[in-house]
C-alpha positions in Angstrom: 88.2 -36.7 197.9 90.3 -37.8 200.8 92.6 -35.0 200.7 90.2 -32.5 200.1 88.3 -33.9 203.3 92.1 -33.8 205.0 93.1 -30.4 204.0 88.9 -29.3 205.9 89.9 -31.3 208.5 93.4 -29.6 208.9 92.5 -26.1 208.6 89.6 -27.0 211.0 92.0 -28.6 214.0 94.4 -25.2 213.3 92.1 -23.0 213.3 91.0 -24.3 216.6 94.2 -24.7 217.8 95.3 -21.0 217.2 91.7 -20.1 218.6 92.2 -21.6 221.9 96.3 -21.4 222.5 97.9 -18.2 221.9 101.4 -19.8 222.3 100.6 -22.1 218.8 100.1 -18.6 216.9 104.2 -18.7 216.9 105.0 -21.9 215.5 105.8 -21.2 211.8 105.3 -25.3 211.4 102.0 -25.3 211.9 101.0 -21.9 209.9 102.7 -24.2 207.1 100.6 -26.6 207.4 97.7 -24.1 207.1 98.6 -22.4 203.8 99.0 -26.2 202.4 95.5 -27.2 203.4 94.4 -24.2 201.9 95.9 -24.5 198.6 95.0 -28.2 198.7 91.0 -26.7 199.0 91.4 -24.2 196.5 93.5 -26.6 193.6 92.0 -30.0 194.2 88.4 -29.6 192.8 89.5 -27.8 189.6 91.8 -31.6 188.9 88.7 -33.5 190.1 86.7 -31.5 187.5 88.9 -31.8 185.0 89.3 -35.4 185.5 85.3 -36.2 185.3 85.1 -33.6 182.3 87.9 -36.1 180.6 86.1 -39.0 181.8 83.0 -37.8 180.0 85.0 -36.9 176.5 85.8 -40.4 176.8 83.2 -42.5 177.8 79.6 -40.6 176.6 80.2 -38.7 174.1 80.8 -34.9 175.1 83.0 -32.3 173.7 84.9 -30.4 176.5 88.2 -30.8 175.2 87.3 -32.4 171.2 88.2 -29.4 169.2 85.6 -31.8 166.5 82.8 -30.5 168.9 83.6 -27.6 169.5 85.9 -28.0 172.6 89.3 -26.6 173.4 92.4 -29.1 174.6 94.5 -26.1 175.7 91.5 -25.6 178.7 92.2 -29.0 179.9 96.0 -28.2 180.4 94.5 -24.7 182.2 93.0 -26.6 184.4 95.4 -28.9 185.0 98.1 -26.9 185.5 95.8 -24.3 188.2 96.3 -27.9 190.3 99.7 -28.9 189.1 101.9 -25.8 189.9 100.2 -24.9 193.0 101.1 -28.6 193.7 104.7 -28.3 193.9 104.0 -25.7 197.1 101.6 -28.2 198.4 105.2 -30.0 198.7 107.4 -27.3 199.3 105.4 -25.1 201.9 105.7 -27.7 205.0 109.1 -28.3 204.1 110.1 -24.5 204.4 108.0 -24.3 207.4 110.9 -27.7 209.5 113.6 -24.9 208.1 112.1 -22.2 209.3 111.0 -24.0 212.6 114.9 -25.1 213.1 116.5 -21.2 212.2 113.7 -19.9 215.0 115.0 -22.4 217.1 118.8 -21.6 216.3 118.7 -18.2 216.7 115.7 -17.7 219.1 114.5 -14.8 217.0 110.6 -13.4 217.5 111.6 -9.7 215.7 109.3 -8.9 212.6 112.3 -10.4 210.1 112.5 -13.4 211.8 108.8 -14.7 211.8 106.7 -12.7 210.3 109.1 -12.4 207.7 108.4 -16.1 206.9 104.7 -16.1 208.1 104.1 -12.7 205.3 106.4 -15.0 202.5 104.6 -17.8 203.0 101.1 -16.3 202.7 102.2 -14.4 199.3 103.5 -17.8 197.8 100.0 -19.4 198.7 98.3 -16.0 196.7 100.4 -15.7 193.7 101.3 -19.4 193.4 97.4 -20.2 192.7 98.0 -17.0 189.9 101.2 -18.6 187.9 99.9 -22.2 186.3 100.2 -20.8 182.4 104.1 -20.4 182.8 103.7 -24.1 182.1 101.8 -23.3 178.8 104.0 -20.2 177.1 104.5 -22.8 173.9 100.7 -23.6 173.4 100.0 -19.9 172.2 99.0 -17.8 174.3 98.3 -14.0 173.4 100.4 -11.3 175.2 98.4 -9.9 177.2 98.2 -13.1 178.8 102.3 -14.4 178.9 102.9 -11.5 180.0 100.5 -11.6 182.9 102.0 -15.0 183.9 105.5 -14.2 183.2 104.9 -11.0 185.4 103.9 -12.9 188.6 106.1 -15.2 188.0 108.9 -13.1 188.8 107.0 -11.3 192.0 106.8 -15.2 193.5 110.4 -14.8 193.4 109.9 -11.9 196.0 108.4 -13.6 199.3 110.9 -16.7 198.4 114.0 -14.5 198.1 112.6 -13.2 201.5 112.2 -16.5 202.9 115.8 -17.4 202.0 117.7 -14.2 203.3 115.9 -14.8 206.3 117.0 -18.0 207.4 120.5 -17.4 206.7 120.1 -14.0 208.9 119.1 -15.7 211.3 122.0 -18.7 210.8 124.5 -16.0 210.9 122.7 -14.8 214.6 122.6 -18.1 216.0 125.2 -19.3 218.4 124.9 -22.5 216.3 128.4 -24.2 216.4 130.4 -24.6 213.0 130.7 -28.0 213.0 127.0 -28.7 213.6 126.1 -31.5 211.4 122.6 -29.3 211.4 124.3 -25.9 210.1 125.6 -27.5 207.4 122.4 -29.6 206.5 121.4 -26.2 206.7 123.4 -24.5 204.3 123.0 -27.2 202.0 119.0 -27.2 201.6 119.1 -23.3 200.8 122.5 -23.7 198.3 120.3 -26.0 196.6 116.9 -24.0 196.7 118.6 -21.1 195.7 120.4 -22.3 192.3 116.7 -24.3 191.4 114.7 -20.6 191.9 117.1 -19.0 189.4 116.5 -20.9 186.6 112.3 -20.2 187.0 113.8 -16.4 187.1 115.1 -17.2 184.5 112.8 -19.1 182.6 109.8 -16.8 183.5 110.7 -14.5 180.6 108.2 -15.8 178.2 110.2 -15.2 174.8 113.0 -16.9 176.3 110.8 -20.1 177.5 109.7 -20.2 174.2 113.2 -20.4 172.7 114.3 -23.2 175.3 111.3 -25.0 174.9 
């Protein structure tokens, strides 16, 4: 409940700030907080519902997830991962905003490949990130059409993520930052580690390979 109310507070506050002060619309950090709050607002009620249904199963004799009563235990996995996967982006989007803000500050860019590219990428991640929870469940016996859908969307979400990485690199290459500046190497280290992690995600998006490796 507190996270939901906090998300609503953030959304209303940022909407008010964007409406009153045009200059704040160019802050990639504020946009990242806005998108993060939207993700929380969408995913948290599903988790709350799943926990409530689980408590009813355990304490009041209902059978939402009990096969003996006609329930489906896989339904709980669907509801949990519908929250669990967007939660990954809830944690990383503010970090994306911070990295993007630093890169924008170093490069002093305001063209389409800078701010608007990052904004579009974050918006796409919010939309696609809410549609890929099933890739955590390839081994539970999903039908072929469902597995192919989740596999395809998982691959597609690599596109806006790649846009962010190439945008960061483009801005760093066009910046005047000193090569010995620690902030430059901190940014490069983040991008390298994030890219290696993202590559493993793209590999595991193939549901047949995912089944073999799990």
